[in-house]
A tleap script that builds the chain and sets N, CA, C and O, in Angstrom:
source leaprc.protein.ff14SB
mol = sequence {
  NILE LEU ARG GLU THR VAL LYS THR LYS MET
  LYS LEU ARG GLY LYS THR ASP GLU GLU LEU
  LYS LYS LEU PRO VAL MET LYS ASP ASN ALA
  ARG ILE ALA THR MET ARG ILE LEU ALA THR
  LEU ILE PRO CYS CYS PHE ILE ALA ARG LYS
  ASP LEU LEU PRO ILE VAL PHE LEU ARG MET
  VAL ARG MET SER VAL LYS HIE GLY ILE SER
  PRO MET SER PRO LEU ALA PHE ALA ASN TYR
  GLY TYR LEU LEU SER VAL PHE MET GLY ASN
  SER GLN GLU GLY TYR ARG PHE GLY GLU LEU
  ALA LEU SER PHE LEU GLU LYS PHE GLU THR
  LYS GLU CVAL
}
set mol.1.N position { -66.621 37.419 -8.561 }
set mol.1.CA position { -67.823 36.626 -8.347 }
set mol.1.C position { -67.472 35.132 -8.340 }
set mol.1.O position { -68.033 34.349 -7.574 }
set mol.2.N position { -66.547 34.768 -9.199 }
set mol.2.CA position { -66.159 33.359 -9.269 }
set mol.2.C position { -65.598 32.878 -7.937 }
set mol.2.O position { -65.942 31.791 -7.472 }
set mol.3.N position { -64.736 33.682 -7.324 }
set mol.3.CA position { -64.147 33.295 -6.037 }
set mol.3.C position { -65.231 33.146 -4.965 }
set mol.3.O position { -65.193 32.205 -4.173 }
set mol.4.N position { -66.195 34.069 -4.938 }
set mol.4.CA position { -67.290 33.994 -3.962 }
set mol.4.C position { -68.138 32.746 -4.188 }
set mol.4.O position { -68.581 32.106 -3.235 }
set mol.5.N position { -68.359 32.409 -5.451 }
set mol.5.CA position { -69.133 31.213 -5.789 }
set mol.5.C position { -68.417 29.957 -5.319 }
set mol.5.O position { -69.032 29.069 -4.728 }
set mol.6.N position { -67.122 29.882 -5.579 }
set mol.6.CA position { -66.346 28.712 -5.160 }
set mol.6.C position { -66.342 28.593 -3.636 }
set mol.6.O position { -66.510 27.496 -3.104 }
set mol.7.N position { -66.152 29.705 -2.931 }
set mol.7.CA position { -66.155 29.677 -1.465 }
set mol.7.C position { -67.500 29.185 -0.929 }
set mol.7.O position { -67.550 28.424 0.037 }
set mol.8.N position { -68.578 29.621 -1.559 }
set mol.8.CA position { -69.920 29.200 -1.117 }
set mol.8.C position { -70.132 27.724 -1.404 }
set mol.8.O position { -70.634 26.992 -0.552 }
set mol.9.N position { -69.756 27.282 -2.591 }
set mol.9.CA position { -69.913 25.860 -2.930 }
set mol.9.C position { -69.090 24.980 -1.989 }
set mol.9.O position { -69.535 23.898 -1.606 }
set mol.10.N position { -67.906 25.432 -1.619 }
set mol.10.CA position { -67.072 24.669 -0.675 }
set mol.10.C position { -67.740 24.606 0.703 }
set mol.10.O position { -67.701 23.569 1.364 }
set mol.11.N position { -68.344 25.696 1.127 }
set mol.11.CA position { -69.011 25.737 2.430 }
set mol.11.C position { -70.225 24.797 2.448 }
set mol.11.O position { -70.554 24.215 3.483 }
set mol.12.N position { -70.878 24.658 1.304 }
set mol.12.CA position { -72.086 23.825 1.218 }
set mol.12.C position { -71.792 22.377 0.827 }
set mol.12.O position { -72.664 21.516 0.933 }
set mol.13.N position { -70.569 22.110 0.376 }
set mol.13.CA position { -70.215 20.777 -0.131 }
set mol.13.C position { -70.484 19.690 0.905 }
set mol.13.O position { -70.035 19.768 2.049 }
set mol.14.N position { -71.222 18.684 0.474 }
set mol.14.CA position { -71.488 17.530 1.322 }
set mol.14.C position { -72.625 17.714 2.310 }
set mol.14.O position { -72.976 16.777 3.027 }
set mol.15.N position { -73.204 18.903 2.358 }
set mol.15.CA position { -74.302 19.148 3.310 }
set mol.15.C position { -75.632 18.727 2.678 }
set mol.15.O position { -75.976 19.149 1.574 }
set mol.16.N position { -76.358 17.895 3.400 }
set mol.16.CA position { -77.671 17.461 2.917 }
set mol.16.C position { -78.715 18.516 3.277 }
set mol.16.O position { -78.466 19.414 4.081 }
set mol.17.N position { -79.873 18.386 2.669 }
set mol.17.CA position { -80.976 19.290 3.006 }
set mol.17.C position { -81.319 19.200 4.484 }
set mol.17.O position { -81.581 20.212 5.134 }
set mol.18.N position { -81.315 17.983 5.008 }
set mol.18.CA position { -81.649 17.804 6.425 }
set mol.18.C position { -80.626 18.489 7.325 }
set mol.18.O position { -80.995 19.099 8.329 }
set mol.19.N position { -79.353 18.394 6.980 }
set mol.19.CA position { -78.318 19.077 7.769 }
set mol.19.C position { -78.508 20.587 7.724 }
set mol.19.O position { -78.367 21.268 8.740 }
set mol.20.N position { -78.825 21.104 6.549 }
set mol.20.CA position { -79.029 22.544 6.418 }
set mol.20.C position { -80.283 22.994 7.170 }
set mol.20.O position { -80.293 24.064 7.779 }
set mol.21.N position { -81.320 22.193 7.127 }
set mol.21.CA position { -82.542 22.538 7.854 }
set mol.21.C position { -82.331 22.537 9.365 }
set mol.21.O position { -83.055 23.210 10.098 }
set mol.22.N position { -81.344 21.785 9.823 }
set mol.22.CA position { -81.060 21.708 11.257 }
set mol.22.C position { -80.010 22.719 11.719 }
set mol.22.O position { -79.562 22.669 12.865 }
set mol.23.N position { -79.620 23.629 10.837 }
set mol.23.CA position { -78.666 24.652 11.256 }
set mol.23.C position { -79.252 25.425 12.438 }
set mol.23.O position { -80.457 25.670 12.483 }
set mol.24.N position { -78.409 25.805 13.386 }
set mol.24.CA position { -78.927 26.529 14.549 }
set mol.24.C position { -79.384 27.934 14.160 }
set mol.24.O position { -79.054 28.443 13.089 }
set mol.25.N position { -80.135 28.527 15.042 }
set mol.25.CA position { -80.565 29.908 14.853 }
set mol.25.C position { -79.386 30.811 15.208 }
set mol.25.O position { -78.704 30.598 16.211 }
set mol.26.N position { -79.161 31.809 14.381 }
set mol.26.CA position { -78.090 32.763 14.623 }
set mol.26.C position { -78.406 33.537 15.905 }
set mol.26.O position { -79.493 34.099 16.042 }
set mol.27.N position { -77.463 33.564 16.834 }
set mol.27.CA position { -77.673 34.219 18.137 }
set mol.27.C position { -76.912 35.533 18.277 }
set mol.27.O position { -77.352 36.431 18.994 }
set mol.28.N position { -75.778 35.648 17.601 }
set mol.28.CA position { -74.904 36.808 17.739 }
set mol.28.C position { -75.563 38.042 17.106 }
set mol.28.O position { -75.800 38.079 15.899 }
set mol.29.N position { -75.850 39.039 17.930 }
set mol.29.CA position { -76.530 40.247 17.446 }
set mol.29.C position { -75.727 40.988 16.373 }
set mol.29.O position { -76.308 41.572 15.458 }
set mol.30.N position { -74.407 40.966 16.480 }
set mol.30.CA position { -73.582 41.631 15.471 }
set mol.30.C position { -73.722 40.933 14.116 }
set mol.30.O position { -73.786 41.589 13.077 }
set mol.31.N position { -73.768 39.624 14.135 }
set mol.31.CA position { -73.918 38.884 12.867 }
set mol.31.C position { -75.330 39.038 12.311 }
set mol.31.O position { -75.515 39.121 11.097 }
set mol.32.N position { -76.317 39.077 13.187 }
set mol.32.CA position { -77.696 39.319 12.738 }
set mol.32.C position { -77.772 40.699 12.078 }
set mol.32.O position { -78.400 40.860 11.031 }
set mol.33.N position { -77.133 41.685 12.694 }
set mol.33.CA position { -77.106 43.033 12.127 }
set mol.33.C position { -76.392 43.034 10.774 }
set mol.33.O position { -76.817 43.720 9.843 }
set mol.34.N position { -75.314 42.268 10.670 }
set mol.34.CA position { -74.595 42.166 9.398 }
set mol.34.C position { -75.502 41.599 8.315 }
set mol.34.O position { -75.507 42.087 7.185 }
set mol.35.N position { -76.262 40.578 8.655 }
set mol.35.CA position { -77.197 39.995 7.682 }
set mol.35.C position { -78.249 41.030 7.267 }
set mol.35.O position { -78.610 41.110 6.093 }
set mol.36.N position { -78.730 41.805 8.210 }
set mol.36.CA position { -79.722 42.835 7.876 }
set mol.36.C position { -79.118 43.916 6.982 }
set mol.36.O position { -79.760 44.390 6.044 }
set mol.37.N position { -77.888 44.296 7.281 }
set mol.37.CA position { -77.213 45.309 6.452 }
set mol.37.C position { -77.024 44.778 5.032 }
set mol.37.O position { -77.278 45.489 4.060 }
set mol.38.N position { -76.576 43.524 4.916 }
set mol.38.CA position { -76.415 42.929 3.585 }
set mol.38.C position { -77.755 42.895 2.845 }
set mol.38.O position { -77.810 43.180 1.649 }
set mol.39.N position { -78.824 42.550 3.548 }
set mol.39.CA position { -80.152 42.519 2.918 }
set mol.39.C position { -80.577 43.927 2.483 }
set mol.39.O position { -81.234 44.092 1.454 }
set mol.40.N position { -80.202 44.930 3.267 }
set mol.40.CA position { -80.531 46.313 2.927 }
set mol.40.C position { -79.768 46.774 1.686 }
set mol.40.O position { -80.233 47.649 0.956 }
set mol.41.N position { -78.608 46.188 1.452 }
set mol.41.CA position { -77.810 46.542 0.269 }
set mol.41.C position { -78.429 46.041 -1.037 }
set mol.41.O position { -78.118 46.561 -2.108 }
set mol.42.N position { -79.292 45.047 -0.954 }
set mol.42.CA position { -79.817 44.413 -2.167 }
set mol.42.C position { -80.509 45.415 -3.091 }
set mol.42.O position { -80.174 45.464 -4.274 }
set mol.43.N position { -81.463 46.219 -2.600 }
set mol.43.CA position { -82.087 47.178 -3.533 }
set mol.43.C position { -81.096 48.211 -4.076 }
set mol.43.O position { -81.193 48.627 -5.231 }
set mol.44.N position { -80.141 48.619 -3.230 }
set mol.44.CA position { -79.122 49.577 -3.689 }
set mol.44.C position { -78.291 48.983 -4.813 }
set mol.44.O position { -78.049 49.632 -5.830 }
set mol.45.N position { -77.858 47.745 -4.621 }
set mol.45.CA position { -77.082 47.060 -5.659 }
set mol.45.C position { -77.909 46.874 -6.916 }
set mol.45.O position { -77.402 47.029 -8.026 }
set mol.46.N position { -79.179 46.543 -6.746 }
set mol.46.CA position { -80.049 46.313 -7.898 }
set mol.46.C position { -80.130 47.568 -8.759 }
set mol.46.O position { -80.160 47.484 -9.987 }
set mol.47.N position { -80.166 48.730 -8.112 }
set mol.47.CA position { -80.281 49.987 -8.855 }
set mol.47.C position { -78.919 50.448 -9.393 }
set mol.47.O position { -78.801 50.835 -10.555 }
set mol.48.N position { -77.898 50.401 -8.536 }
set mol.48.CA position { -76.627 51.027 -8.900 }
set mol.48.C position { -75.553 50.060 -9.402 }
set mol.48.O position { -74.794 50.400 -10.309 }
set mol.49.N position { -75.484 48.867 -8.826 }
set mol.49.CA position { -74.396 47.941 -9.158 }
set mol.49.C position { -74.900 46.498 -9.170 }
set mol.49.O position { -74.623 45.730 -8.249 }
set mol.50.N position { -75.619 46.146 -10.188 }
set mol.50.CA position { -76.174 44.785 -10.284 }
set mol.50.C position { -75.101 43.704 -10.201 }
set mol.50.O position { -75.375 42.581 -9.777 }
set mol.51.N position { -73.885 44.047 -10.605 }
set mol.51.CA position { -72.802 43.071 -10.578 }
set mol.51.C position { -72.427 42.660 -9.155 }
set mol.51.O position { -71.782 41.629 -8.966 }
set mol.52.N position { -72.822 43.449 -8.151 }
set mol.52.CA position { -72.524 43.116 -6.757 }
set mol.52.C position { -73.589 42.234 -6.100 }
set mol.52.O position { -73.349 41.667 -5.034 }
set mol.53.N position { -74.750 42.116 -6.721 }
set mol.53.CA position { -75.836 41.311 -6.129 }
set mol.53.C position { -75.419 39.874 -5.811 }
set mol.53.O position { -75.663 39.411 -4.697 }
set mol.54.N position { -74.801 39.156 -6.746 }
set mol.54.CA position { -74.416 37.779 -6.415 }
set mol.54.C position { -73.484 37.703 -5.212 }
set mol.54.O position { -73.586 36.780 -4.404 }
set mol.55.N position { -72.584 38.663 -5.093 }
set mol.55.CA position { -71.649 38.654 -3.966 }
set mol.55.C position { -72.397 38.799 -2.651 }
set mol.55.O position { -72.080 38.118 -1.676 }
set mol.56.N position { -73.382 39.677 -2.619 }
set mol.56.CA position { -74.184 39.865 -1.404 }
set mol.56.C position { -74.903 38.568 -1.047 }
set mol.56.O position { -74.862 38.132 0.103 }
set mol.57.N position { -75.564 37.949 -2.031 }
set mol.57.CA position { -76.304 36.707 -1.767 }
set mol.57.C position { -75.375 35.594 -1.304 }
set mol.57.O position { -75.683 34.875 -0.353 }
set mol.58.N position { -74.243 35.454 -1.976 }
set mol.58.CA position { -73.305 34.382 -1.640 }
set mol.58.C position { -72.740 34.555 -0.233 }
set mol.58.O position { -72.597 33.578 0.501 }
set mol.59.N position { -72.424 35.764 0.139 }
set mol.59.CA position { -71.910 36.009 1.499 }
set mol.59.C position { -72.974 35.739 2.547 }
set mol.59.O position { -72.671 35.215 3.620 }
set mol.60.N position { -74.212 36.088 2.250 }
set mol.60.CA position { -75.297 35.819 3.200 }
set mol.60.C position { -75.494 34.315 3.402 }
set mol.60.O position { -75.722 33.856 4.521 }
set mol.61.N position { -75.405 33.558 2.316 }
set mol.61.CA position { -75.538 32.100 2.420 }
set mol.61.C position { -74.411 31.535 3.281 }
set mol.61.O position { -74.649 30.717 4.170 }
set mol.62.N position { -73.191 31.974 3.012 }
set mol.62.CA position { -72.052 31.467 3.793 }
set mol.62.C position { -72.163 31.831 5.264 }
set mol.62.O position { -71.864 31.011 6.132 }
set mol.63.N position { -72.588 33.048 5.549 }
set mol.63.CA position { -72.771 33.442 6.948 }
set mol.63.C position { -73.812 32.565 7.627 }
set mol.63.O position { -73.645 32.177 8.783 }
set mol.64.N position { -74.879 32.256 6.913 }
set mol.64.CA position { -75.942 31.423 7.471 }
set mol.64.C position { -75.434 30.022 7.782 }
set mol.64.O position { -75.750 29.461 8.831 }
set mol.65.N position { -74.650 29.462 6.874 }
set mol.65.CA position { -74.130 28.109 7.086 }
set mol.65.C position { -73.117 28.099 8.235 }
set mol.65.O position { -73.081 27.157 9.027 }
set mol.66.N position { -72.311 29.133 8.320 }
set mol.66.CA position { -71.261 29.173 9.331 }
set mol.66.C position { -71.771 29.577 10.717 }
set mol.66.O position { -71.325 29.024 11.722 }
set mol.67.N position { -72.702 30.538 10.778 }
set mol.67.CA position { -73.097 31.113 12.066 }
set mol.67.C position { -74.545 30.857 12.453 }
set mol.67.O position { -74.967 31.237 13.545 }
set mol.68.N position { -75.308 30.223 11.582 }
set mol.68.CA position { -76.699 29.918 11.888 }
set mol.68.C position { -77.671 30.718 11.030 }
set mol.68.O position { -77.303 31.671 10.344 }
set mol.69.N position { -78.905 30.293 11.097 }
set mol.69.CA position { -79.965 30.870 10.272 }
set mol.69.C position { -80.544 32.096 10.965 }
set mol.69.O position { -80.801 32.082 12.169 }
set mol.70.N position { -80.745 33.151 10.189 }
set mol.70.CA position { -81.373 34.376 10.693 }
set mol.70.C position { -82.651 34.628 9.892 }
set mol.70.O position { -82.907 33.935 8.908 }
set mol.71.N position { -83.446 35.605 10.299 }
set mol.71.CA position { -84.639 35.919 9.506 }
set mol.71.C position { -84.327 36.357 8.070 }
set mol.71.O position { -85.215 36.338 7.217 }
set mol.72.N position { -83.097 36.746 7.797 }
set mol.72.CA position { -82.703 37.152 6.445 }
set mol.72.C position { -82.220 35.980 5.595 }
set mol.72.O position { -82.074 36.120 4.380 }
set mol.73.N position { -81.974 34.841 6.209 }
set mol.73.CA position { -81.456 33.679 5.489 }
set mol.73.C position { -82.366 33.191 4.369 }
set mol.73.O position { -81.853 32.800 3.320 }
set mol.74.N position { -83.698 33.193 4.533 }
set mol.74.CA position { -84.535 32.744 3.420 }
set mol.74.C position { -84.305 33.554 2.143 }
set mol.74.O position { -84.299 33.007 1.041 }
set mol.75.N position { -84.118 34.856 2.308 }
set mol.75.CA position { -83.843 35.716 1.165 }
set mol.75.C position { -82.553 35.287 0.476 }
set mol.75.O position { -82.490 35.215 -0.752 }
set mol.76.N position { -81.534 35.007 1.264 }
set mol.76.CA position { -80.238 34.599 0.718 }
set mol.76.C position { -80.333 33.267 -0.021 }
set mol.76.O position { -79.835 33.139 -1.140 }
set mol.77.N position { -80.965 32.288 0.595 }
set mol.77.CA position { -81.048 30.959 -0.018 }
set mol.77.C position { -81.928 30.967 -1.264 }
set mol.77.O position { -81.629 30.271 -2.234 }
set mol.78.N position { -82.999 31.738 -1.249 }
set mol.78.CA position { -83.863 31.824 -2.434 }
set mol.78.C position { -83.104 32.442 -3.605 }
set mol.78.O position { -83.189 31.957 -4.733 }
set mol.79.N position { -82.370 33.500 -3.334 }
set mol.79.CA position { -81.615 34.147 -4.401 }
set mol.79.C position { -80.417 33.318 -4.848 }
set mol.79.O position { -80.029 33.369 -6.015 }
set mol.80.N position { -79.836 32.563 -3.937 }
set mol.80.CA position { -78.781 31.632 -4.328 }
set mol.80.C position { -79.364 30.590 -5.292 }
set mol.80.O position { -78.739 30.249 -6.297 }
set mol.81.N position { -80.546 30.095 -4.983 }
set mol.81.CA position { -81.221 29.159 -5.878 }
set mol.81.C position { -81.478 29.774 -7.246 }
set mol.81.O position { -81.332 29.114 -8.275 }
set mol.82.N position { -81.858 31.039 -7.245 }
set mol.82.CA position { -82.074 31.762 -8.507 }
set mol.82.C position { -80.775 31.845 -9.303 }
set mol.82.O position { -80.765 31.601 -10.510 }
set mol.83.N position { -79.683 32.189 -8.629 }
set mol.83.CA position { -78.384 32.266 -9.299 }
set mol.83.C position { -77.995 30.919 -9.908 }
set mol.83.O position { -77.519 30.846 -11.041 }
set mol.84.N position { -78.211 29.854 -9.127 }
set mol.84.CA position { -77.881 28.514 -9.624 }
set mol.84.C position { -78.702 28.162 -10.858 }
set mol.84.O position { -78.176 27.609 -11.824 }
set mol.85.N position { -79.983 28.483 -10.824 }
set mol.85.CA position { -80.879 28.129 -11.928 }
set mol.85.C position { -80.615 28.946 -13.180 }
set mol.85.O position { -80.398 28.400 -14.261 }
set mol.86.N position { -80.638 30.252 -13.021 }
set mol.86.CA position { -80.613 31.137 -14.183 }
set mol.86.C position { -79.207 31.332 -14.748 }
set mol.86.O position { -79.013 31.261 -15.961 }
set mol.87.N position { -78.237 31.574 -13.886 }
set mol.87.CA position { -76.911 31.927 -14.376 }
set mol.87.C position { -75.955 30.737 -14.483 }
set mol.87.O position { -74.987 30.774 -15.243 }
set mol.88.N position { -76.236 29.685 -13.717 }
set mol.88.CA position { -75.338 28.530 -13.773 }
set mol.88.C position { -75.989 27.326 -14.433 }
set mol.88.O position { -75.365 26.272 -14.561 }
set mol.89.N position { -77.242 27.475 -14.852 }
set mol.89.CA position { -77.927 26.428 -15.582 }
set mol.89.C position { -78.223 25.170 -14.792 }
set mol.89.O position { -78.417 24.103 -15.373 }
set mol.90.N position { -78.260 25.283 -13.468 }
set mol.90.CA position { -78.507 24.112 -12.625 }
set mol.90.C position { -79.856 24.272 -11.922 }
set mol.90.O position { -79.924 24.612 -10.741 }
set mol.91.N position { -80.922 24.019 -12.676 }
set mol.91.CA position { -82.265 24.242 -12.129 }
set mol.91.C position { -82.603 23.290 -10.988 }
set mol.91.O position { -83.369 23.653 -10.096 }
set mol.92.N position { -82.053 22.091 -10.997 }
set mol.92.CA position { -82.327 21.138 -9.924 }
set mol.92.C position { -81.775 21.656 -8.592 }
set mol.92.O position { -82.476 21.621 -7.580 }
set mol.93.N position { -80.534 22.134 -8.582 }
set mol.93.CA position { -79.952 22.704 -7.361 }
set mol.93.C position { -80.652 24.016 -7.003 }
set mol.93.O position { -80.846 24.317 -5.825 }
set mol.94.N position { -81.022 24.783 -8.001 }
set mol.94.CA position { -81.756 26.019 -7.749 }
set mol.94.C position { -83.059 25.755 -7.036 }
set mol.94.O position { -83.413 26.454 -6.086 }
set mol.95.N position { -83.775 24.744 -7.495 }
set mol.95.CA position { -85.030 24.351 -6.863 }
set mol.95.C position { -84.782 23.899 -5.423 }
set mol.95.O position { -85.539 24.238 -4.513 }
set mol.96.N position { -83.721 23.139 -5.237 }
set mol.96.CA position { -83.364 22.651 -3.895 }
set mol.96.C position { -83.197 23.820 -2.922 }
set mol.96.O position { -83.734 23.788 -1.815 }
set mol.97.N position { -82.461 24.841 -3.329 }
set mol.97.CA position { -82.223 25.964 -2.426 }
set mol.97.C position { -83.457 26.841 -2.279 }
set mol.97.O position { -83.627 27.496 -1.250 }
set mol.98.N position { -84.310 26.867 -3.276 }
set mol.98.CA position { -85.598 27.549 -3.131 }
set mol.98.C position { -86.464 26.863 -2.079 }
set mol.98.O position { -87.109 27.520 -1.262 }
set mol.99.N position { -86.467 25.544 -2.113 }
set mol.99.CA position { -87.221 24.779 -1.112 }
set mol.99.C position { -86.641 24.989 0.295 }
set mol.99.O position { -87.387 25.124 1.265 }
set mol.100.N position { -85.324 25.015 0.395 }
set mol.100.CA position { -84.695 25.285 1.692 }
set mol.100.C position { -85.077 26.668 2.193 }
set mol.100.O position { -85.339 26.849 3.382 }
set mol.101.N position { -85.110 27.644 1.292 }
set mol.101.CA position { -85.512 29.001 1.676 }
set mol.101.C position { -86.923 28.997 2.251 }
set mol.101.O position { -87.194 29.665 3.249 }
set mol.102.N position { -87.813 28.248 1.625 }
set mol.102.CA position { -89.189 28.167 2.135 }
set mol.102.C position { -89.233 27.518 3.516 }
set mol.102.O position { -90.013 27.936 4.372 }
set mol.103.N position { -88.410 26.508 3.736 }
set mol.103.CA position { -88.397 25.863 5.054 }
set mol.103.C position { -87.862 26.820 6.116 }
set mol.103.O position { -88.344 26.807 7.249 }
set mol.104.N position { -86.871 27.652 5.771 }
set mol.104.CA position { -86.366 28.640 6.723 }
set mol.104.C position { -87.410 29.724 6.985 }
set mol.104.O position { -87.528 30.231 8.101 }
set mol.105.N position { -88.155 30.067 5.954 }
set mol.105.CA position { -89.209 31.065 6.098 }
set mol.105.C position { -90.248 30.588 7.103 }
set mol.105.O position { -90.701 31.353 7.955 }
set mol.106.N position { -90.619 29.323 6.996 }
set mol.106.CA position { -91.579 28.749 7.935 }
set mol.106.C position { -91.010 28.692 9.359 }
set mol.106.O position { -91.741 28.873 10.333 }
set mol.107.N position { -89.736 28.445 9.467 }
set mol.107.CA position { -89.081 28.349 10.777 }
set mol.107.C position { -89.193 29.659 11.548 }
set mol.107.O position { -89.392 29.654 12.763 }
set mol.108.N position { -89.065 30.782 10.841 }
set mol.108.CA position { -89.100 32.083 11.488 }
set mol.108.C position { -90.443 32.769 11.405 }
set mol.108.O position { -90.685 33.760 12.093 }
set mol.109.N position { -91.321 32.244 10.563 }
set mol.109.CA position { -92.573 32.935 10.264 }
set mol.109.C position { -92.257 34.378 9.910 }
set mol.109.O position { -92.891 35.308 10.408 }
set mol.110.N position { -91.276 34.548 9.051 }
set mol.110.CA position { -90.751 35.853 8.690 }
set mol.110.C position { -91.741 36.638 7.867 }
set mol.110.O position { -92.278 36.147 6.875 }
set mol.111.N position { -91.978 37.877 8.297 }
set mol.111.CA position { -92.846 38.762 7.550 }
set mol.111.C position { -92.069 39.935 6.965 }
set mol.111.O position { -92.569 40.618 6.072 }
set mol.112.N position { -90.847 40.183 7.457 }
set mol.112.CA position { -90.100 41.349 7.006 }
set mol.112.C position { -89.367 41.127 5.687 }
set mol.112.O position { -88.932 42.102 5.073 }
set mol.113.N position { -89.212 39.900 5.230 }
set mol.113.CA position { -88.488 39.634 3.995 }
set mol.113.C position { -89.447 39.673 2.828 }
set mol.113.O position { -89.037 39.473 1.685 }
savepdb mol mol.pdb
quit
């Protein structure tokens, strides 16, 4: 989990909220499918392997930053904010990523998440 956290923090390092809000929409159908599969794993992990949940969220965030925002990105960013707040004690950054998740939600008018 530590390695995944460091990789995600490196991917996000130096990016402002405005830069993140301007990320392009993910176009690659294979990557969109990957994001959906990762999102589908969340309830399974919650029931069977809670220790894998952070890894799923962190990978989804990195995919979003690298390949663009998908309808599943709000879920990833909101949960990343939760991880930052609750487990890393950084409520200010957690709030920031929660707000970003809401802005992505509005961008897609997502109802499936």
